[in-house]
CHARMM internal coordinates of N, CA and C (Angstrom, degrees):
IC EDIT
DIST 1 N 1 CA 1.4418
DIST 1 CA 1 C 1.5173
ANGL 1 N 1 CA 1 C 112.62
DIST 1 C 2 N 1.2941
ANGL 1 CA 1 C 2 N 117.62
DIHE 1 N 1 CA 1 C 2 N -38.05
DIST 2 N 2 CA 1.4476
ANGL 1 C 2 N 2 CA 121.68
DIHE 1 CA 1 C 2 N 2 CA -179.27
DIST 2 CA 2 C 1.5284
ANGL 2 N 2 CA 2 C 110.01
DIHE 1 C 2 N 2 CA 2 C -66.73
DIST 2 C 3 N 1.3430
ANGL 2 CA 2 C 3 N 116.30
DIHE 2 N 2 CA 2 C 3 N -39.81
DIST 3 N 3 CA 1.4881
ANGL 2 C 3 N 3 CA 120.31
DIHE 2 CA 2 C 3 N 3 CA 177.51
DIST 3 CA 3 C 1.4850
ANGL 3 N 3 CA 3 C 109.78
DIHE 2 C 3 N 3 CA 3 C -60.65
DIST 3 C 4 N 1.3514
ANGL 3 CA 3 C 4 N 116.24
DIHE 3 N 3 CA 3 C 4 N -44.33
DIST 4 N 4 CA 1.4327
ANGL 3 C 4 N 4 CA 121.74
DIHE 3 CA 3 C 4 N 4 CA -179.23
DIST 4 CA 4 C 1.5263
ANGL 4 N 4 CA 4 C 110.26
DIHE 3 C 4 N 4 CA 4 C -59.04
DIST 4 C 5 N 1.3101
ANGL 4 CA 4 C 5 N 117.79
DIHE 4 N 4 CA 4 C 5 N -47.42
DIST 5 N 5 CA 1.4499
ANGL 4 C 5 N 5 CA 120.52
DIHE 4 CA 4 C 5 N 5 CA -179.52
DIST 5 CA 5 C 1.5293
ANGL 5 N 5 CA 5 C 112.56
DIHE 4 C 5 N 5 CA 5 C -65.96
DIST 5 C 6 N 1.3093
ANGL 5 CA 5 C 6 N 118.01
DIHE 5 N 5 CA 5 C 6 N -34.70
DIST 6 N 6 CA 1.4644
ANGL 5 C 6 N 6 CA 121.00
DIHE 5 CA 5 C 6 N 6 CA 173.57
DIST 6 CA 6 C 1.5098
ANGL 6 N 6 CA 6 C 110.43
DIHE 5 C 6 N 6 CA 6 C -63.73
DIST 6 C 7 N 1.3305
ANGL 6 CA 6 C 7 N 116.82
DIHE 6 N 6 CA 6 C 7 N -42.79
DIST 7 N 7 CA 1.4646
ANGL 6 C 7 N 7 CA 121.24
DIHE 6 CA 6 C 7 N 7 CA 177.96
DIST 7 CA 7 C 1.5309
ANGL 7 N 7 CA 7 C 110.68
DIHE 6 C 7 N 7 CA 7 C -60.84
DIST 7 C 8 N 1.3222
ANGL 7 CA 7 C 8 N 114.72
DIHE 7 N 7 CA 7 C 8 N -44.82
DIST 8 N 8 CA 1.4556
ANGL 7 C 8 N 8 CA 120.22
DIHE 7 CA 7 C 8 N 8 CA 178.45
DIST 8 CA 8 C 1.5327
ANGL 8 N 8 CA 8 C 111.29
DIHE 7 C 8 N 8 CA 8 C -59.38
DIST 8 C 9 N 1.3098
ANGL 8 CA 8 C 9 N 116.01
DIHE 8 N 8 CA 8 C 9 N -45.59
DIST 9 N 9 CA 1.4527
ANGL 8 C 9 N 9 CA 119.93
DIHE 8 CA 8 C 9 N 9 CA 178.88
DIST 9 CA 9 C 1.5582
ANGL 9 N 9 CA 9 C 110.98
DIHE 8 C 9 N 9 CA 9 C -61.03
DIST 9 C 10 N 1.3181
ANGL 9 CA 9 C 10 N 115.56
DIHE 9 N 9 CA 9 C 10 N -44.45
DIST 10 N 10 CA 1.4638
ANGL 9 C 10 N 10 CA 117.86
DIHE 9 CA 9 C 10 N 10 CA 179.46
DIST 10 CA 10 C 1.5310
ANGL 10 N 10 CA 10 C 112.30
DIHE 9 C 10 N 10 CA 10 C -63.20
DIST 10 C 11 N 1.3188
ANGL 10 CA 10 C 11 N 118.40
DIHE 10 N 10 CA 10 C 11 N -37.74
DIST 11 N 11 CA 1.4336
ANGL 10 C 11 N 11 CA 121.66
DIHE 10 CA 10 C 11 N 11 CA 178.37
DIST 11 CA 11 C 1.5149
ANGL 11 N 11 CA 11 C 112.08
DIHE 10 C 11 N 11 CA 11 C -70.84
DIST 11 C 12 N 1.3213
ANGL 11 CA 11 C 12 N 117.07
DIHE 11 N 11 CA 11 C 12 N -35.98
DIST 12 N 12 CA 1.4678
ANGL 11 C 12 N 12 CA 120.25
DIHE 11 CA 11 C 12 N 12 CA 177.25
DIST 12 CA 12 C 1.4983
ANGL 12 N 12 CA 12 C 112.24
DIHE 11 C 12 N 12 CA 12 C -65.42
DIST 12 C 13 N 1.3011
ANGL 12 CA 12 C 13 N 118.99
DIHE 12 N 12 CA 12 C 13 N -28.35
DIST 13 N 13 CA 1.4479
ANGL 12 C 13 N 13 CA 123.71
DIHE 12 CA 12 C 13 N 13 CA 177.96
DIST 13 CA 13 C 1.5181
ANGL 13 N 13 CA 13 C 111.02
DIHE 12 C 13 N 13 CA 13 C -69.49
DIST 13 C 14 N 1.3363
ANGL 13 CA 13 C 14 N 117.09
DIHE 13 N 13 CA 13 C 14 N -24.14
DIST 14 N 14 CA 1.4359
ANGL 13 C 14 N 14 CA 122.11
DIHE 13 CA 13 C 14 N 14 CA -179.50
DIST 14 CA 14 C 1.5537
ANGL 14 N 14 CA 14 C 112.93
DIHE 13 C 14 N 14 CA 14 C -84.79
DIST 14 C 15 N 1.3208
ANGL 14 CA 14 C 15 N 115.07
DIHE 14 N 14 CA 14 C 15 N -12.87
DIST 15 N 15 CA 1.4617
ANGL 14 C 15 N 15 CA 120.50
DIHE 14 CA 14 C 15 N 15 CA -177.47
DIST 15 CA 15 C 1.5457
ANGL 15 N 15 CA 15 C 109.61
DIHE 14 C 15 N 15 CA 15 C -65.37
DIST 15 C 16 N 1.3035
ANGL 15 CA 15 C 16 N 115.93
DIHE 15 N 15 CA 15 C 16 N 137.57
DIST 16 N 16 CA 1.4760
ANGL 15 C 16 N 16 CA 120.36
DIHE 15 CA 15 C 16 N 16 CA 173.39
DIST 16 CA 16 C 1.5495
ANGL 16 N 16 CA 16 C 108.40
DIHE 15 C 16 N 16 CA 16 C -94.94
DIST 16 C 17 N 1.3486
ANGL 16 CA 16 C 17 N 114.57
DIHE 16 N 16 CA 16 C 17 N 100.81
DIST 17 N 17 CA 1.4316
ANGL 16 C 17 N 17 CA 119.29
DIHE 16 CA 16 C 17 N 17 CA -175.43
DIST 17 CA 17 C 1.5108
ANGL 17 N 17 CA 17 C 108.79
DIHE 16 C 17 N 17 CA 17 C -81.24
DIST 17 C 18 N 1.3924
ANGL 17 CA 17 C 18 N 118.05
DIHE 17 N 17 CA 17 C 18 N 144.36
DIST 18 N 18 CA 1.4586
ANGL 17 C 18 N 18 CA 121.08
DIHE 17 CA 17 C 18 N 18 CA 179.10
DIST 18 CA 18 C 1.4846
ANGL 18 N 18 CA 18 C 111.84
DIHE 17 C 18 N 18 CA 18 C -69.45
DIST 18 C 19 N 1.3246
ANGL 18 CA 18 C 19 N 116.56
DIHE 18 N 18 CA 18 C 19 N 150.17
DIST 19 N 19 CA 1.4558
ANGL 18 C 19 N 19 CA 122.18
DIHE 18 CA 18 C 19 N 19 CA 175.14
DIST 19 CA 19 C 1.5077
ANGL 19 N 19 CA 19 C 108.63
DIHE 18 C 19 N 19 CA 19 C -74.50
DIST 19 C 20 N 1.3286
ANGL 19 CA 19 C 20 N 117.27
DIHE 19 N 19 CA 19 C 20 N 169.79
DIST 20 N 20 CA 1.4371
ANGL 19 C 20 N 20 CA 122.69
DIHE 19 CA 19 C 20 N 20 CA -174.07
DIST 20 CA 20 C 1.5678
ANGL 20 N 20 CA 20 C 111.18
DIHE 19 C 20 N 20 CA 20 C -62.17
DIST 20 C 21 N 1.3617
ANGL 20 CA 20 C 21 N 115.79
DIHE 20 N 20 CA 20 C 21 N -43.82
DIST 21 N 21 CA 1.4605
ANGL 20 C 21 N 21 CA 117.89
DIHE 20 CA 20 C 21 N 21 CA 179.33
DIST 21 CA 21 C 1.5087
ANGL 21 N 21 CA 21 C 113.07
DIHE 20 C 21 N 21 CA 21 C -67.82
DIST 21 C 22 N 1.3375
ANGL 21 CA 21 C 22 N 117.78
DIHE 21 N 21 CA 21 C 22 N -35.49
DIST 22 N 22 CA 1.4691
ANGL 21 C 22 N 22 CA 119.96
DIHE 21 CA 21 C 22 N 22 CA 174.79
DIST 22 CA 22 C 1.4816
ANGL 22 N 22 CA 22 C 112.52
DIHE 21 C 22 N 22 CA 22 C -64.71
DIST 22 C 23 N 1.3283
ANGL 22 CA 22 C 23 N 115.46
DIHE 22 N 22 CA 22 C 23 N -42.24
DIST 23 N 23 CA 1.4582
ANGL 22 C 23 N 23 CA 121.00
DIHE 22 CA 22 C 23 N 23 CA -178.67
DIST 23 CA 23 C 1.5497
ANGL 23 N 23 CA 23 C 108.40
DIHE 22 C 23 N 23 CA 23 C -63.62
DIST 23 C 24 N 1.2983
ANGL 23 CA 23 C 24 N 117.92
DIHE 23 N 23 CA 23 C 24 N -41.62
DIST 24 N 24 CA 1.4830
ANGL 23 C 24 N 24 CA 122.78
DIHE 23 CA 23 C 24 N 24 CA 178.89
DIST 24 CA 24 C 1.5397
ANGL 24 N 24 CA 24 C 109.40
DIHE 23 C 24 N 24 CA 24 C -62.50
DIST 24 C 25 N 1.3407
ANGL 24 CA 24 C 25 N 117.56
DIHE 24 N 24 CA 24 C 25 N -44.05
DIST 25 N 25 CA 1.4317
ANGL 24 C 25 N 25 CA 121.03
DIHE 24 CA 24 C 25 N 25 CA -178.99
DIST 25 CA 25 C 1.4966
ANGL 25 N 25 CA 25 C 111.92
DIHE 24 C 25 N 25 CA 25 C -66.48
DIST 25 C 26 N 1.3063
ANGL 25 CA 25 C 26 N 116.52
DIHE 25 N 25 CA 25 C 26 N -42.20
DIST 26 N 26 CA 1.4906
ANGL 25 C 26 N 26 CA 120.98
DIHE 25 CA 25 C 26 N 26 CA 177.48
DIST 26 CA 26 C 1.5249
ANGL 26 N 26 CA 26 C 110.95
DIHE 25 C 26 N 26 CA 26 C -62.29
DIST 26 C 27 N 1.3114
ANGL 26 CA 26 C 27 N 115.77
DIHE 26 N 26 CA 26 C 27 N -43.56
DIST 27 N 27 CA 1.4732
ANGL 26 C 27 N 27 CA 121.36
DIHE 26 CA 26 C 27 N 27 CA 178.51
DIST 27 CA 27 C 1.5254
ANGL 27 N 27 CA 27 C 111.01
DIHE 26 C 27 N 27 CA 27 C -59.82
DIST 27 C 28 N 1.3119
ANGL 27 CA 27 C 28 N 117.63
DIHE 27 N 27 CA 27 C 28 N -46.79
DIST 28 N 28 CA 1.4512
ANGL 27 C 28 N 28 CA 122.42
DIHE 27 CA 27 C 28 N 28 CA 178.08
DIST 28 CA 28 C 1.5599
ANGL 28 N 28 CA 28 C 111.35
DIHE 27 C 28 N 28 CA 28 C -59.76
DIST 28 C 29 N 1.3149
ANGL 28 CA 28 C 29 N 114.92
DIHE 28 N 28 CA 28 C 29 N -44.34
DIST 29 N 29 CA 1.4713
ANGL 28 C 29 N 29 CA 119.81
DIHE 28 CA 28 C 29 N 29 CA 179.12
DIST 29 CA 29 C 1.5097
ANGL 29 N 29 CA 29 C 110.45
DIHE 28 C 29 N 29 CA 29 C -62.23
DIST 29 C 30 N 1.3092
ANGL 29 CA 29 C 30 N 119.07
DIHE 29 N 29 CA 29 C 30 N -44.61
DIST 30 N 30 CA 1.4554
ANGL 29 C 30 N 30 CA 120.50
DIHE 29 CA 29 C 30 N 30 CA 178.91
DIST 30 CA 30 C 1.5184
ANGL 30 N 30 CA 30 C 110.94
DIHE 29 C 30 N 30 CA 30 C -64.35
DIST 30 C 31 N 1.3112
ANGL 30 CA 30 C 31 N 117.38
DIHE 30 N 30 CA 30 C 31 N -45.24
DIST 31 N 31 CA 1.4946
ANGL 30 C 31 N 31 CA 118.70
DIHE 30 CA 30 C 31 N 31 CA -179.89
DIST 31 CA 31 C 1.5374
ANGL 31 N 31 CA 31 C 110.81
DIHE 30 C 31 N 31 CA 31 C -61.48
DIST 31 C 32 N 1.3164
ANGL 31 CA 31 C 32 N 118.07
DIHE 31 N 31 CA 31 C 32 N -44.45
DIST 32 N 32 CA 1.4702
ANGL 31 C 32 N 32 CA 120.36
DIHE 31 CA 31 C 32 N 32 CA 178.92
DIST 32 CA 32 C 1.5030
ANGL 32 N 32 CA 32 C 112.15
DIHE 31 C 32 N 32 CA 32 C -62.31
DIST 32 C 33 N 1.3337
ANGL 32 CA 32 C 33 N 116.14
DIHE 32 N 32 CA 32 C 33 N -40.56
DIST 33 N 33 CA 1.4605
ANGL 32 C 33 N 33 CA 119.40
DIHE 32 CA 32 C 33 N 33 CA 177.01
DIST 33 CA 33 C 1.5177
ANGL 33 N 33 CA 33 C 111.72
DIHE 32 C 33 N 33 CA 33 C -62.23
DIST 33 C 34 N 1.3245
ANGL 33 CA 33 C 34 N 117.53
DIHE 33 N 33 CA 33 C 34 N -44.79
DIST 34 N 34 CA 1.4772
ANGL 33 C 34 N 34 CA 122.44
DIHE 33 CA 33 C 34 N 34 CA 179.95
DIST 34 CA 34 C 1.5211
ANGL 34 N 34 CA 34 C 109.25
DIHE 33 C 34 N 34 CA 34 C -62.60
DIST 34 C 35 N 1.3021
ANGL 34 CA 34 C 35 N 117.60
DIHE 34 N 34 CA 34 C 35 N -42.78
DIST 35 N 35 CA 1.4615
ANGL 34 C 35 N 35 CA 120.89
DIHE 34 CA 34 C 35 N 35 CA 178.25
DIST 35 CA 35 C 1.5126
ANGL 35 N 35 CA 35 C 111.83
DIHE 34 C 35 N 35 CA 35 C -62.08
DIST 35 C 36 N 1.3463
ANGL 35 CA 35 C 36 N 114.79
DIHE 35 N 35 CA 35 C 36 N -45.83
DIST 36 N 36 CA 1.4614
ANGL 35 C 36 N 36 CA 119.55
DIHE 35 CA 35 C 36 N 36 CA -179.23
DIST 36 CA 36 C 1.5333
ANGL 36 N 36 CA 36 C 110.46
DIHE 35 C 36 N 36 CA 36 C -60.66
DIST 36 C 37 N 1.3221
ANGL 36 CA 36 C 37 N 117.50
DIHE 36 N 36 CA 36 C 37 N -47.44
DIST 37 N 37 CA 1.4680
ANGL 36 C 37 N 37 CA 121.17
DIHE 36 CA 36 C 37 N 37 CA -178.92
DIST 37 CA 37 C 1.5340
ANGL 37 N 37 CA 37 C 110.17
DIHE 36 C 37 N 37 CA 37 C -63.58
DIST 37 C 38 N 1.3278
ANGL 37 CA 37 C 38 N 117.97
DIHE 37 N 37 CA 37 C 38 N -39.93
DIST 38 N 38 CA 1.4442
ANGL 37 C 38 N 38 CA 120.04
DIHE 37 CA 37 C 38 N 38 CA 178.66
DIST 38 CA 38 C 1.5349
ANGL 38 N 38 CA 38 C 111.45
DIHE 37 C 38 N 38 CA 38 C -63.78
DIST 38 C 39 N 1.3078
ANGL 38 CA 38 C 39 N 116.59
DIHE 38 N 38 CA 38 C 39 N -44.08
DIST 39 N 39 CA 1.4939
ANGL 38 C 39 N 39 CA 119.79
DIHE 38 CA 38 C 39 N 39 CA 178.77
DIST 39 CA 39 C 1.5273
ANGL 39 N 39 CA 39 C 109.31
DIHE 38 C 39 N 39 CA 39 C -66.01
DIST 39 C 40 N 1.2864
ANGL 39 CA 39 C 40 N 117.55
DIHE 39 N 39 CA 39 C 40 N -41.73
DIST 40 N 40 CA 1.4567
ANGL 39 C 40 N 40 CA 120.29
DIHE 39 CA 39 C 40 N 40 CA -179.33
DIST 40 CA 40 C 1.5319
ANGL 40 N 40 CA 40 C 111.07
DIHE 39 C 40 N 40 CA 40 C -60.49
DIST 40 C 41 N 1.3049
ANGL 40 CA 40 C 41 N 117.23
DIHE 40 N 40 CA 40 C 41 N -48.94
DIST 41 N 41 CA 1.4804
ANGL 40 C 41 N 41 CA 119.65
DIHE 40 CA 40 C 41 N 41 CA -179.68
DIST 41 CA 41 C 1.5070
ANGL 41 N 41 CA 41 C 112.33
DIHE 40 C 41 N 41 CA 41 C -69.05
DIST 41 C 42 N 1.3339
ANGL 41 CA 41 C 42 N 117.87
DIHE 41 N 41 CA 41 C 42 N -28.04
DIST 42 N 42 CA 1.4716
ANGL 41 C 42 N 42 CA 119.04
DIHE 41 CA 41 C 42 N 42 CA 175.36
DIST 42 CA 42 C 1.4905
ANGL 42 N 42 CA 42 C 110.82
DIHE 41 C 42 N 42 CA 42 C -67.71
DIST 42 C 43 N 1.3178
ANGL 42 CA 42 C 43 N 116.37
DIHE 42 N 42 CA 42 C 43 N -42.73
DIST 43 N 43 CA 1.4771
ANGL 42 C 43 N 43 CA 120.56
DIHE 42 CA 42 C 43 N 43 CA -179.90
DIST 43 CA 43 C 1.5243
ANGL 43 N 43 CA 43 C 109.29
DIHE 42 C 43 N 43 CA 43 C -65.88
DIST 43 C 44 N 1.3040
ANGL 43 CA 43 C 44 N 117.62
DIHE 43 N 43 CA 43 C 44 N -43.39
DIST 44 N 44 CA 1.4547
ANGL 43 C 44 N 44 CA 120.45
DIHE 43 CA 43 C 44 N 44 CA -179.87
DIST 44 CA 44 C 1.5587
ANGL 44 N 44 CA 44 C 109.25
DIHE 43 C 44 N 44 CA 44 C -64.81
DIST 44 C 45 N 1.2887
ANGL 44 CA 44 C 45 N 119.07
DIHE 44 N 44 CA 44 C 45 N -42.12
DIST 45 N 45 CA 1.4451
ANGL 44 C 45 N 45 CA 123.38
DIHE 44 CA 44 C 45 N 45 CA 178.07
DIST 45 CA 45 C 1.5284
ANGL 45 N 45 CA 45 C 110.45
DIHE 44 C 45 N 45 CA 45 C -62.29
DIST 45 C 46 N 1.2736
ANGL 45 CA 45 C 46 N 117.64
DIHE 45 N 45 CA 45 C 46 N -45.08
DIST 46 N 46 CA 1.4935
ANGL 45 C 46 N 46 CA 120.81
DIHE 45 CA 45 C 46 N 46 CA 178.13
DIST 46 CA 46 C 1.5374
ANGL 46 N 46 CA 46 C 110.36
DIHE 45 C 46 N 46 CA 46 C -62.89
DIST 46 C 47 N 1.3415
ANGL 46 CA 46 C 47 N 115.70
DIHE 46 N 46 CA 46 C 47 N -40.90
DIST 47 N 47 CA 1.4531
ANGL 46 C 47 N 47 CA 118.97
DIHE 46 CA 46 C 47 N 47 CA 178.92
DIST 47 CA 47 C 1.5123
ANGL 47 N 47 CA 47 C 111.72
DIHE 46 C 47 N 47 CA 47 C -64.55
DIST 47 C 48 N 1.2902
ANGL 47 CA 47 C 48 N 117.78
DIHE 47 N 47 CA 47 C 48 N -44.13
DIST 48 N 48 CA 1.4479
ANGL 47 C 48 N 48 CA 120.68
DIHE 47 CA 47 C 48 N 48 CA 179.04
DIST 48 CA 48 C 1.5551
ANGL 48 N 48 CA 48 C 110.80
DIHE 47 C 48 N 48 CA 48 C -65.24
DIST 48 C 49 N 1.3128
ANGL 48 CA 48 C 49 N 116.78
DIHE 48 N 48 CA 48 C 49 N -38.28
DIST 49 N 49 CA 1.4771
ANGL 48 C 49 N 49 CA 120.53
DIHE 48 CA 48 C 49 N 49 CA 178.94
DIST 49 CA 49 C 1.4988
ANGL 49 N 49 CA 49 C 110.25
DIHE 48 C 49 N 49 CA 49 C -64.85
DIST 49 C 50 N 1.3108
ANGL 49 CA 49 C 50 N 116.41
DIHE 49 N 49 CA 49 C 50 N -43.03
DIST 50 N 50 CA 1.4955
ANGL 49 C 50 N 50 CA 120.64
DIHE 49 CA 49 C 50 N 50 CA 179.00
DIST 50 CA 50 C 1.5653
ANGL 50 N 50 CA 50 C 109.58
DIHE 49 C 50 N 50 CA 50 C -65.29
DIST 50 C 51 N 1.2948
ANGL 50 CA 50 C 51 N 115.63
DIHE 50 N 50 CA 50 C 51 N -39.47
DIST 51 N 51 CA 1.4707
ANGL 50 C 51 N 51 CA 118.17
DIHE 50 CA 50 C 51 N 51 CA 178.28
DIST 51 CA 51 C 1.5103
ANGL 51 N 51 CA 51 C 112.71
DIHE 50 C 51 N 51 CA 51 C -65.87
DIST 51 C 52 N 1.3236
ANGL 51 CA 51 C 52 N 117.03
DIHE 51 N 51 CA 51 C 52 N -39.50
DIST 52 N 52 CA 1.4918
ANGL 51 C 52 N 52 CA 120.14
DIHE 51 CA 51 C 52 N 52 CA 177.40
DIST 52 CA 52 C 1.5092
ANGL 52 N 52 CA 52 C 111.86
DIHE 51 C 52 N 52 CA 52 C -68.64
DIST 52 C 53 N 1.3323
ANGL 52 CA 52 C 53 N 117.36
DIHE 52 N 52 CA 52 C 53 N -33.34
DIST 53 N 53 CA 1.4300
ANGL 52 C 53 N 53 CA 120.71
DIHE 52 CA 52 C 53 N 53 CA 179.40
DIST 53 CA 53 C 1.5352
ANGL 53 N 53 CA 53 C 113.14
DIHE 52 C 53 N 53 CA 53 C -67.95
DIST 53 C 54 N 1.3565
ANGL 53 CA 53 C 54 N 114.09
DIHE 53 N 53 CA 53 C 54 N -28.77
DIST 54 N 54 CA 1.4745
ANGL 53 C 54 N 54 CA 117.45
DIHE 53 CA 53 C 54 N 54 CA 177.60
DIST 54 CA 54 C 1.5301
ANGL 54 N 54 CA 54 C 112.72
DIHE 53 C 54 N 54 CA 54 C -73.34
DIST 54 C 55 N 1.3411
ANGL 54 CA 54 C 55 N 115.25
DIHE 54 N 54 CA 54 C 55 N -23.29
DIST 55 N 55 CA 1.4671
ANGL 54 C 55 N 55 CA 119.09
DIHE 54 CA 54 C 55 N 55 CA 175.95
DIST 55 CA 55 C 1.4719
ANGL 55 N 55 CA 55 C 109.52
DIHE 54 C 55 N 55 CA 55 C -80.63
END
COOR INIT
IC SEED 1 N 1 CA 1 C
IC BUILD
Protein backbone atom coordinates (compact mmCIF):
# COMPACT_ATOMS: atom_id res chain seq x y z
CA UNK A 1 0.00 0.00 0.00
CA UNK A 2 2.82 2.41 0.85
CA UNK A 3 4.55 1.71 -2.49
CA UNK A 4 1.29 2.41 -4.29
CA UNK A 5 0.86 5.76 -2.52
CA UNK A 6 4.46 6.72 -3.30
CA UNK A 7 3.87 5.87 -6.95
CA UNK A 8 0.70 7.94 -6.94
CA UNK A 9 2.57 10.88 -5.45
CA UNK A 10 5.32 10.58 -8.04
CA UNK A 11 2.80 10.50 -10.89
CA UNK A 12 0.85 13.45 -9.50
CA UNK A 13 4.03 15.54 -9.56
CA UNK A 14 4.25 14.89 -13.33
CA UNK A 15 0.76 16.26 -13.96
CA UNK A 16 0.55 19.58 -15.77
CA UNK A 17 -2.05 21.46 -13.74
CA UNK A 18 -3.97 24.31 -15.46
CA UNK A 19 -3.29 27.89 -14.48
CA UNK A 20 -5.98 29.92 -12.76
CA UNK A 21 -7.11 31.74 -15.93
CA UNK A 22 -7.23 28.46 -17.90
CA UNK A 23 -9.27 26.82 -15.16
CA UNK A 24 -11.71 29.73 -15.14
CA UNK A 25 -12.06 29.60 -18.93
CA UNK A 26 -12.62 25.84 -18.92
CA UNK A 27 -15.21 26.17 -16.15
CA UNK A 28 -17.13 28.83 -18.08
CA UNK A 29 -17.06 26.70 -21.24
CA UNK A 30 -18.40 23.67 -19.36
CA UNK A 31 -21.15 25.68 -17.67
CA UNK A 32 -22.24 27.30 -20.94
CA UNK A 33 -22.28 23.91 -22.65
CA UNK A 34 -24.40 22.39 -19.88
CA UNK A 35 -26.82 25.33 -20.00
CA UNK A 36 -27.08 25.09 -23.80
CA UNK A 37 -27.78 21.35 -23.71
CA UNK A 38 -30.36 21.77 -20.93
CA UNK A 39 -32.20 24.51 -22.85
CA UNK A 40 -32.02 22.50 -26.08
CA UNK A 41 -33.54 19.38 -24.53
CA UNK A 42 -36.16 21.45 -22.71
CA UNK A 43 -37.28 23.00 -25.99
CA UNK A 44 -37.28 19.63 -27.75
CA UNK A 45 -39.25 18.06 -24.89
CA UNK A 46 -41.81 20.86 -24.93
CA UNK A 47 -42.12 20.54 -28.70
CA UNK A 48 -42.69 16.81 -28.54
CA UNK A 49 -45.20 17.27 -25.70
CA UNK A 50 -47.15 19.83 -27.71
CA UNK A 51 -47.07 17.58 -30.77
CA UNK A 52 -48.40 14.61 -28.80
CA UNK A 53 -51.15 16.73 -27.26
CA UNK A 54 -52.37 17.65 -30.75
CA UNK A 55 -52.83 13.98 -31.53
